[in-house]
Kinemage of the C-alpha trace (Angstrom):
@kinemage 1
@onewidth
@group {chain A} dominant
@subgroup {mainchain}
@vectorlist {calphas} color= white
{ca met a 1} P 97.583 141.149 37.227
{ca ile a 2} L 99.530 138.105 38.373
{ca asp a 3} L 99.021 134.854 36.526
{ca thr a 4} L 97.191 132.278 38.689
{ca ser a 5} L 99.647 129.462 37.950
{ca tyr a 6} L 102.576 131.730 38.860
{ca ala a 7} L 100.938 132.699 42.175
{ca leu a 8} L 100.170 129.069 43.006
{ca gly a 9} L 103.748 128.081 42.156
{ca val a 10} L 105.144 130.775 44.439
{ca leu a 11} L 102.802 129.710 47.248
{ca ala a 12} L 103.816 126.059 46.789
{ca ala a 13} L 107.514 126.986 46.880
{ca met a 14} L 107.015 129.052 50.052
{ca ala a 15} L 105.084 126.199 51.673
{ca ala a 16} L 107.817 123.696 50.761
{ca val a 17} L 110.588 125.908 52.165
{ca thr a 18} L 108.599 126.579 55.351
{ca phe a 19} L 107.869 122.877 55.841
{ca gly a 20} L 111.489 121.975 55.154
{ca leu a 21} L 112.810 124.497 57.666
{ca arg a 22} L 110.408 123.231 60.305
{ca ala a 23} L 111.151 119.554 59.620
{ca leu a 24} L 114.946 119.879 59.379
{ca pro a 25} L 115.651 119.933 63.140
{ca phe a 26} L 113.639 116.756 63.623
{ca leu a 27} L 115.364 114.994 60.752
{ca ala a 28} L 118.850 116.081 61.812
{ca ala a 29} L 118.327 115.471 65.539
{ca arg a 30} L 119.301 111.815 65.580
{ca phe a 31} L 122.523 112.558 63.660
{ca leu a 32} L 123.479 115.514 65.861
{ca gln a 33} L 122.620 114.110 69.306
{ca ser a 34} L 125.933 112.303 69.635
{ca his a 35} L 128.072 115.276 68.583
{ca pro a 36} L 129.953 116.768 71.599
{ca leu a 37} L 129.468 120.387 70.502
{ca val a 38} L 125.707 119.925 70.240
{ca gln a 39} L 125.619 118.282 73.681
{ca arg a 40} L 127.564 121.184 75.201
{ca leu a 41} L 125.299 123.754 73.558
{ca gly a 42} L 122.274 121.845 74.832
{ca arg a 43} L 123.476 122.325 78.399
{ca phe a 44} L 124.607 125.955 78.069
{ca leu a 45} L 122.390 127.639 75.482
{ca pro a 46} L 118.983 127.571 77.234
{ca leu a 47} L 120.390 129.478 80.239
{ca ala a 48} L 122.184 131.955 77.979
{ca ile a 49} L 119.033 132.620 75.933
{ca met a 50} L 116.891 133.116 79.038
{ca thr a 51} L 119.491 135.508 80.488
{ca leu a 52} L 119.584 137.564 77.300
{ca leu a 53} L 115.788 137.717 77.153
{ca leu a 54} L 115.648 138.774 80.799
{ca val a 55} L 118.225 141.543 80.380
{ca his a 56} L 116.567 142.812 77.202
{ca thr a 57} L 113.140 142.883 78.858
{ca leu a 58} L 114.407 144.511 82.054
{ca val a 59} L 116.253 147.269 80.235
{ca gly a 60} L 113.269 147.969 77.971
{ca ser a 61} L 110.787 148.066 80.853
{ca ala a 62} L 113.063 150.137 83.079
{ca arg a 63} L 113.522 152.755 80.352
{ca glu a 64} L 109.748 153.158 80.027
{ca asn a 65} L 109.297 153.665 83.776
{ca pro a 66} L 109.953 157.293 84.808
{ca ser a 67} L 110.584 156.276 88.442
{ca gly a 68} L 113.457 153.990 87.589
{ca pro a 69} L 113.983 150.259 87.516
{ca trp a 70} L 112.700 149.526 91.036
{ca ala a 71} L 109.707 147.399 90.082
{ca glu a 72} L 111.845 145.331 87.726
{ca leu a 73} L 114.603 144.857 90.289
{ca ala a 74} L 112.128 143.891 93.026
{ca ala a 75} L 110.484 141.328 90.736
{ca val a 76} L 113.819 139.792 89.731
{ca ala a 77} L 114.963 139.664 93.367
{ca thr a 78} L 111.699 137.935 94.294
{ca val a 79} L 112.111 135.359 91.541
{ca val a 80} L 115.721 134.644 92.499
{ca ala a 81} L 114.925 134.373 96.227
{ca leu a 82} L 111.925 132.106 95.704
{ca gln a 83} L 113.797 129.938 93.231
{ca arg a 84} L 116.706 129.469 95.640
{ca trp a 85} L 114.344 128.760 98.533
{ca arg a 86} L 111.625 126.575 96.968
{ca arg a 87} L 113.214 125.362 93.697
{ca gln a 88} L 109.891 125.653 91.866
{ca pro a 89} L 110.201 127.722 88.682
{ca leu a 90} L 106.466 128.150 88.147
{ca leu a 91} L 105.971 129.546 91.648
{ca ser a 92} L 108.958 131.858 91.278
{ca ile a 93} L 107.856 133.194 87.905
{ca leu a 94} L 104.240 133.678 88.971
{ca ala a 95} L 105.227 135.482 92.180
{ca gly a 96} L 107.724 137.738 90.376
{ca thr a 97} L 105.228 138.568 87.657
{ca ala a 98} L 102.455 139.283 90.166
{ca leu a 99} L 104.738 141.557 92.191
{ca tyr a 100} L 105.857 143.421 89.075
{ca val a 101} L 102.303 143.947 87.834
{ca ala a 102} L 101.167 145.052 91.291
{ca leu a 103} L 104.039 147.541 91.667
{ca arg a 104} L 103.492 149.025 88.236
{ca asn a 105} L 99.701 149.262 88.622
{ca ile a 106} L 99.347 150.603 92.164
{ca gly a 107} L 101.799 153.380 91.532
{ca ile a 108} L 104.608 152.503 93.934
{ca ser a 109} L 107.132 152.501 91.147
{ca ser a 110} L 105.591 155.000 88.768
C-alpha cells in the first residue's frame, strides 16, 4: 500500500508541473512578443496547423468510406467556394459540415 504522504506529495508535484506548464505561455508572452521569429510564426503557424488537421481528417475519413473520398472532397470544395465568395468562416464551415453529414448519411457517398 502506498504511504498517504507520498501519494499527496506526488499529487502536489504533478499539480505544480501542470500549473507551471499552463502558466508559462502567459508569463513568457510579453518577453516573446517583440521577437521577430515569434511574430513570423504567429502569422504562419495557425494556417499550417489548420491545413495539417484538415489533411489528416480528410485522409482518415476517406479511408473509412468504401465509396471513395467524394463526400470529403465535395465538403472541402463547398467550404472553399463559400469562403472565397462570402468571406465568412462560420458560414463556410457550417455549410461544409452540413453537406458532408448529409452526403454520408443519405447514402450518396457510401
